[in-house]
N, C-alpha and C positions, 0 to 999 in steps of 0.2 A: 129087764134088758137082756137080750141074748147075745153073748160075745163069742159064740162058738165058731172057731175057724178050723178048717181041715186042709190037709194037703194030700195029693195023690202020689207024689214022687219027690225024690231029693236029687238035686243036680248042683254041680259047682258053678259059682258065679262067673268064673273065668271062661267057662264054655259059653255063657251068654255073651261075653265080650267077643269071643271068636265068631259066633254066629252073626252078631251085629256087624262086625268088621267085614265079613264075607258079603253080607247083603249090601253094605255101603259100597264095596268094590264093584258090585254089579250095577249099582245105580249111578255112581259118580266117578268118572275117570280121573278126577283130581285127587281122590283119596289114595294116599300112599301109606305104606307100613314099614316100620323099621324095628328090628329086634336084636337084642344083645345076647345071642347064642342060646335063647330059651324059647324057640319057636313052638315046640310041642307043649311046654308048660303053660305058655300064654295062649294056646289054642289058635295060633296064627298060621298054622300049617296049611289050612284049606285056602286061605287068601294067597299065601306064597305060591301054592301050586297053580291056582287059577290065574293069578296076575303076577308072573315072575318079573315082569318089567317095572312093576310098581312096588316091589318088595326088596328091602335092603337088609341083608344080614351083616351087621356091623361087628360081630364077634364080641368078646368080653371087653368092650371099649365104650362104656356107657356115656362118658363125657363127650366123646366123638359123635356118638349117636344123637345127642341133644343138639350139638352144633350143626350136624347135617340136617336135622329136622327143621331148625331155625332157617337154614339156607333154603330149604325146599319151599318154605312159605313165600319167599321172595319171588319165586317163579309161579306163584298162584296155586301150588299144591296144598293139600290138607294132610299133613303127616300125623300118623298115630304111632307113637313109640311104645314098645312093650318090653318090660322086664319085671323082676320082683320089686315090690314096693320099696324095700330097703335100698336097692340100687337105683330106683327111679327118682329118689329124693335125696337121701343122705349122701350118697356117693357123688351126686352131680348137682348139688345145690348151687354152687357157684355158676355153672353153665346155665342152669334154669333161671337164676336171678338175672344174670348179665345179658345172656343171649336171647332169652325167651320172654320173661316177665317184663323186664325194663323197657323193651321195645314193643311189647304187646303182640308178639308173634303168634300166629294161629296154629299153635302146636297142641296136640291132644296127648297128654302124658298119661298112659294107661298102665296101671300098676296092679299086679297080682300078688298072691301070697302075703297079704298084709296081716298084721296082728298076731295074737297068740295061736290062732288056728292053723298057722303054718305047721305047728306041731314039732316033730322030732328034729328039725333042722336047728332048733335052739335059738338062744338070745341074739346071736350075731345076725340072724336073718329075720327075726320077729320084730320088725320095726313097729314101735308104738308111739312114735313122735311125728309121723309123716303128715297127718292132718294139720297139726300145729305149724310145722315148717311151711306147708303150702298155703295155708289160709293167711299167713302173715304177708305174703307177697302181694303187693298192690296189683289189682286187676286179674288175679288168678281165681277162676271158678273151681270149687272143690266139691266133688260128688262122691258119695259112698253108698253103694246100692245094696239091697237086702236079699235079692234072689236072682235066679237065672233070667226070668222074664224082665225084671226091672233093669238088669244089667244090659241086656240086649237093647231094650228101649232107650236107655241112656246113651249107649254107644251111637245109636242112630241120631239121637237128638243133638249131641255135641258137635256133629259134623256140620250142622246147620247154623251154629252160632259162630260169631267171629271173636277170636281171642283165645288165650291159653286156658287149658282145662287140665285139672288133675282128676282122673277117674280111678277110684280105688275099689278093688274087689278081691276075692279070696280063692283059696285052694280047695277046701273040703266041700263035699256034697251037703247041701242044706235044703230045708223044705222049700218047695216052689209053691207059692200061695198068692201071687199077684196075677193080674189079668194078662194073658199072653198078647192081647191086642191093645194093651194100654198105650196111651200117648204120654211120653215123659215130659213133664214141664219143669224146666230148670228153675230152682228157687221157690217151688210151690210144695209146701208140706202136704202130706196125705193123712187124713184122719181115718184110722182103721176101726176104732171103737170109740163111740161117744160115751163120756162118763161125767160124773159130777163131784167125785170125792178127791181125785188126784189126777194130775196130768203126767203121762209117761212119754217122754220124748226119746226115741231110740233111732239108731242109725246102723246100717250094715247088717252083719249077722245077728246083732242084738234085737232087731225088730221082731223076729219070730219069738225070741225068748220073752219079749215084752208082751206079745199077744198071749203066750202061755201064762205069763204072770197075771194078766188081766182076767183070764178065765178062772184061775185059782182064787184071785181076790173076789171075784163075783160070788164064788161059792161061800166066801166069808161075809158076804153082804157089803162088800166095798166096790164102788163103781169107779173103774179106772178108765180114763180116756187115753188111748194109745195113738200116738202120732209119729209117722215115719218122716224123720228129717233126713231125706236122702241128699239134699244139697246143704252142705255146711256153710258154703259161701257162694252166692249171696243167700243168707238165711232168711226164712220166712218169719220175720219178727211179728207181723200182725197176727198170724195164726198162733204163735206162741203166747202172745199177750191175751188174745181172745180166750184161749183155753184156760190159762191160769187165772184170769179174772173170774171164770166160772167155778173152777175147782179150789182155788186158794192155796195150792201147793203143787210141787213138781218133783219129778225124778228124771234124770238123764241116764241113758244106758249106751255104752260104746265100748268097742274093742280097741282101746287106745289109752294113752296116759290121761290121767285126770287133768293134769296141767296141759293146756293148749288145745284141747279137743272140743267136742260138742258141748260138754258141760260148761266149759269156760265161756263159750259164745252165748249160751242161754243165760248164764249168770250175769253177764254184762247187760243183756237186754232187760232182765228182771230188775237188776239193781237200779237201772236208769228209769224204768217206766212202770214196773209192777212189783215192788218188793214183796217177796213171798218165800216161805220155807222151800229150800231146794236140797235134794240129796242126789249124789252122783255115784253111779255104778260104773267104775272104770279102774284101770290099773293105777295103783297109788304109789307113784314115784319108784318104780322098780323095773328092772329088766326081766325078761322072761327066762325060760329054761327049756330043756328038751323034755318032751312028753307027748302023749296023744292030745289032740285038740280038746276032747272032753275033760281029760284030767286037768289040763291047764286052765280051762275056763272055770272049773270048780275051785281049783287051788287059789286062783287070783280073784275069786269072787265076782265072776262075770256070768253067773248062771241064773236060771229062772228064780230059784229061791232068794237070790240076792236082790233081785228087782222087787220081789214081794216084800222082803224085809225093809228095803229102802222106802217103798210106798207107805208102809205102816209107820215108819219113823217120820216121814214128811207129814202125814196126817196128824200124828201125835203132836208135832211141833205147831201145826196150824191150830189145833184145838187148845193148846196151852197159851196161845197169844191172848 
């Protein structure tokens, strides 16, 4: 089996959001955008310049931004809010719960600079709990994309669905390895590499690291199946069960707390329907700290070697049963 993947460039996923938002603005005059004083960081400046009457700069008033977005939906608009993931969730959780989720408002909450790869800004900005916060809200769709192309495709796709969405992406330049012409299917997992020894379920920036791990495992004679779980909710349970039935064990990889993230969701599915050894690569009940993205990913054990080690542990547990 050949699991060789290559990439030709690295781009930040937030730029994929900006490109998708601009394209949406040209296609659909109901699309509006709101930003909390971070237009450049969220790559919303091109939309703001081309569609000034549909762009609202709320300033550093994130709670107000969420209220405005909820109100815009009543007039038939499709609002996309933009700020850092920490401010998109933790700072405004009450407004999201009460004004958006509870009433099923068609607001697209778009969040950049998530996870440890925010880097030098440190623990106060490196939110690692956002997926858990958002997936617990009834009716909330939660998406975490892996590269520039997938982020752009997801941005386009969420405009066509009715209901609240949390779209999570990041700051650093990461490999671009998915199809630029892809059609993003909400709730549909993507198998990158088929395998027979272990299933590796990854999301966001960890998908490329899972692919790297699969290539290294193949050199050791281990066949890893890599699946991109870009939609945390609704999660593709049939794809997860189908894969683990074949391999007999699993690894999850995410740039998030172990509690409340992708690993938790998959553990629930396996516990109910396909009990199997499961290892989780995630932050283990800790805040982050200031440092470069690469340094932090290594220190908090979210790197390619950590996925390799987790796969070997999962296989050992399977063999010991």
